[in-house]
N, C-alpha and C positions, 0 to 999 in steps of 0.2 A: 736262541743264544748258544753258548758254547757247551751247555751241560746236557749230556745224555742221561737217561734215567739210570737209577742205581738198582742193581740186582744183588742178592746176597753173595753171589760169586765175586763181587767187587771187593769184598773185605780183604782178601789176600793182596789186592793191588795196593791197599793203603799201607801194607807192610813195606812196600817199596818206598812210599813217601816217608815212612818213619826212618828208613835208612838214610834219607837225605838230611836228617836232623840229628847229629851226633849227641846233642844234649838230651835226647829222648831215650838213649840206649843205656845209660848208666844210672838212671833214676826214674821216678814217676813224676813227670812234670805236668802239673795241673794248675797252671797259673797264667794262662794266656790272657786272662782279663787284666793282669798287671802288665805283662809284656810277653810276647811270643818268643819262641826259640828261633835263632837264625839258622838257615841251612848251612851245611858244612862248606859250601862254595864261598860263603861270605868272607872267610879268612883270606883266601887267595885273592879275591877281587879287591878287598880293602888294601892288602899289602901291595898289589900292583899299582893301585891308585896313589897310595902314599909314596911309593918309590918314585913314581913319575914326578911328584911334587918335590921330593928330595933332590932328584936329579935335574930338576928344572926343564923337563921335557913335556910338560902338560900340554894337551891338545884341546883347546877350548871348543872347537867345532865338535870334537868327539864328546866332550862333556854335554853340550847342548843336545846332541843326539841321544845321549843316555836319558836326559830329562823327557824328551819327546817320546822315546820308547816307553818309559814308565807311564807317561800320561795316557798313551794309546792302550797299553795293557790294562791299566786300571779302568779305563772306559769300557773295554770289552768285558771285564770282570763284572761290572754292574749294569751292562746293557745300555750304555750311553754313547754319545759321540765325543771324540777327543776334544773338540772345541768347547764342550760343556764342562770340561775339567780344568780347574785352576790348581796351581801348585802352591801349597801353604807350608807353614811350619808345624801346624798341629790342628786338632779339632777346634780349640778355642779361637784361634785366629780365623778359621773358616766361618765359625758362627758369628764372630764380630764383623767380618767382611759383609756378610749378608745383612746383619742388623744395621750397619752403617750405610748400606747402599740403597735401602728402600726410602721412598719419599713419605715421611711420617707427617700426620696431622694430629692436632690435639683431639683426644677422644678415641684414637685408634687403639685397638686391643690386641694383646698377645695372650694366648691361652697356653698354659703349661701345668705341670703337676710337680711342684718342688719336692714332694715327699720321695719321689723315685728318680729324680734327675741328679746328675752330677752338677755341682754348683756352677761349673763353667757354662752350663746351658741355662742358667738362671741369671747370673750377673750380666751376661751380654744383653739381656732383654730388660732387666731392671735399670740398666744404665740409661734407658730411653725414657724413664719416668720423668726426668727433667724436661722432656719435650712435650709432656702432657699425655704420654702413652700410658694406658692402663694395662697392668700385668695381672691377669686373672689366674689365681692359683687354685686349681681344682683339687679337692680332696682325693687321696688315693683310694683305689678299690682293692682293699685288702692286700696292699703291697704292689699292686699293678696300676698301670695307667688307666684312668677311669674312662674307658672307651665309650660306654653307654652315655655317660654325662656329656662327653665331648661331642658325640654324634647328635644328641638331643639339642645341644647348644647350636650346632651348625645347622640343624634342620629347623630351628625356631625362627620366629619373626624378628624383624629389626636388623640393625647393622651387623654384618658378619665380622668375626675377628679378622684382623689383617694377617695375623700369623698364628699358626698352631705349631708348637715345637715339642718334640719328645725324643727319647732314645729308642731306637728300634729294639734293642735289648738293654734292659736296665743293668747298671753295674752292680747293684744288689737290689733284690735277690736274684736277678738274672731272668726276669720274665720278659717274654717277647710280645711286642704290640702287633695288632692287626693293621699293618700298613695298607693292605688292600682296601679295607672298608674306610679307613680314615682318609686315605689319599683321594678316594673317589668323592667322599663327602666334601673335602676341602676344594676339590676341583669344581664341584657344582656351585659353590658359594664364592668362587674367586679368591679363596684364602690360600696363602702360601704355606705349604707344609714343609717345615724345616726339620730334618732328621739328624740327630747325633748318632752316627754309626760306629762310634769308637769300639763298642763291644760286639758288633755283628759283622763288619765288613771282612771278607775273606773266610768267614766261617758260615754265616747264614746266607741263604740264597736271596739276593736283592736284584731286582730287574726293573730298571727305570723305564723300560719300554712298556712294561705291563702295569706298573704302579705310577700314577701321575704325581710323584713326589716333586716338589718345587726345588728343594735344595737339600744336600746331604754332605755332611762334613765327616772326614775320616782322618786317622793318623796311621803311620806305618809301623809303629812299634808293637802292636798287639796282633790281631789276626792276620796282618800282612807280613808278619815275621821279618821285620827289618828294624831300622834304627829309630831312635828318638830324633826329633828335629825336622821331620818332614811330614806333610799331610797332603790330602787331596780334597778339593771342594768341588762337588758337582752342583751346577745350577742349570736347570732346564733352559734351553735357549730362549723360549718366549718370555720367561721371567728375567733372565740375565740381561736381555736387550732392553729391558725397561729400567734397569738399575744404573745408578751413577756411583762409581767407586769413590769412596772417601779418601782412599790412598791411591796414588797413581804413579807409575814409573814407566820407563821406556818400553818395557815388554808388554804393557797394557794398551799401548797406543798404536793405531794403524797408520803407518807412514811408509813412504817409499824410502828404503834405507839399505845400505850395504853393510852397516856395522852396528853393533849394539849401542854404541855411544853417539850415533847420529841423532840430530835434532831437526825438527820441522817447525818453524814459527807459525805455520798456518793454523786454521781452526782445529780444535781437538776432535779427533775421531777415535772412539774407543774400538778396540779389537772386538771381533764378534763373540757373542755369548760370554762364557766364563773366562775366556782368555784375557779380558780386560782387568781381571783381578790379580794377575801375576805381578809380583813386585820384586825388582832387583835380581841379583844373581841367586842361583839356586844352591841347595845342598847337593852337590854333584856326587859325593860319596854315597849319601843316602839313596840317591836316584839309582846308582849302579846296583846297590844291594837290594832295593825293593824290586828292581827289574828282574833280578834273579829269583827272588821268592815268588813274584807274580807268575813267572814261568811255571813253577811247581803248581801253584794254585790253579792256573788256567789249564794245566794238563789234566786235572781231575774235574774241574768245574764245580761251582759252588752248590749246585743242586745235589751232586753226589756227596760233596763234603758235608753239607748240611744234614743230609739223611744219615750218613755214617756217624757223625759226631753226636747228633741228637739221640740216635739209638744207644750209643755208648753212655751218654749222660743219663738217659732214662734208666739204664741198667744200674748205673752208679746210685741214682736216687732210690731205686727200689732196694738195693742192697744196704744202703745206709739206713733206710727206714727199718729194716729187719734188725739192725743193731739197737733200735730204740731211739735213734736220733730224731730230733724234730726238724725234718727236712721240709723246707718251704714248698708248698704246693698251692696252686690256684686253679679253680674249676674252669675259669673262662680264659686263661692265658695259655698260649702255646709254650711248651718246654723249649729250652735253648741249650746251649753248650755249658751253661753255668748251673751248678747245684749248690745250694746253701743250706747249712744247718743253723737254725736260729736258737741262740742261747738266751733269748728273752731278756736282753739288757745286761747279762752277766759277762762283761767283757773280759775280766780275769780268767774265767773258766774257758771262754772261747780261745784266749791266747794260750792257756795251758794245754788244751787239746791240740792246738796247732803245733806247739812245741813237741807234743807226743808223736804226732804223725811225721813231723820233720825228722825226728830222731829215727824213724823207721823208713826214711828215704822217700817220703811223699812231699812234694813241693806244692803247697796251696797258700792261701793267705787269709787274713781276717779283715773284715770291714765292719767297724762298729762291734756289735756282739754276734756277728754272723761269720761262720767259717765257710769260706768260699772256695769251691773247686771249679776250675774252668778248663775245658778240653779243646783240643784241636785235632787236625787230621793225623798228627804224629802219635796220638794215643791209641791204645788198643785194649782188648779185653783183659789181658794180663795186668795192665795198669789199673783197670777198674777193680779187679779182684784184690790187688795189693792195697789199694786205697781203702777198700771196705774193711779188710783185715786190720790194717793199721789203725783205722778210726775206731773199730771195735775195741782194740787193745788200749788205745789212748783214752777212750771214754771210761773204760773200766778202771784205768789207773787214776783217772780224775774223779772217780766216785760215781759212775753211772752215766 
């Protein structure tokens, strides 16, 4: 893939990345799990795009080229082929596209863990219960995806689950799943592994050539450092070509055509692989901006980004523990770019500490009663030190 290995000497190189993100220079921004910072180029790119629309000189062929460039860059980022990538609005749409395109039978099973999933990766599957599909909700393993239970179920006798779905990194408390082991187990049983990559794509190293993941949904506003309203859906070719889209538009149909509005009354032929899932016109502005941010991410590679950011988040976790904070940890889950302090159900106290660190220039967020810090390639050790100091002061002001 595109990722060389990381050496300690690479750390100064990430200062160059930091300079691409002006929003990282005047504050400590640790909230990529909500939304990532946009690179400084985004302002000029957006202004040019909007000015063309104002002036009535939009070039539709150029717009389509922006979309295809973004598709190809995202494919490279995750080790996929461009025709395995559909353009969507967000993660939720991607998950629902997959759920709707499978041929379901009464008694089919979807296996997930609602305790650690974003609700949008639950409702897409529960919506199938009316078709006789069983949604098996596994209990969490101390806040993490129950990998041992899932692997035991996949290795057991009887009918295998049709789908296993999970977040590669949970939105809280930010624990990372072992996609290598789970994807291999699903592959052996003919089970489709569907991954919600909202919190991992662009930050964690994901390689679809090494991990037999069946489908992966991502959005562009978090780790891809772009806008709301655009996403990518990866569906591995052998899975996609067995799927029947429940929504269909001109861009998903394979016809001899000279124009996007051409119609062929002959038999329907879906485009190859995930291209069959493209619907209607695209968010061209979002495509332009994510193309620019993907250039930055690809120039470093996700293996290097993952290693750098995980080292920073580990230092942050260690420093926060030294303040006496109840930092979430898990003996069997890999660390990610997300660090959470668990206030054990005390949401007002979590909110109070968040107010305290924000007053000291630290941008993080609260989910439930967890204070969540989330890092990306534009963070550095100075950010980590400042966040630890601010949290120590805020905890003291809040009474410990």
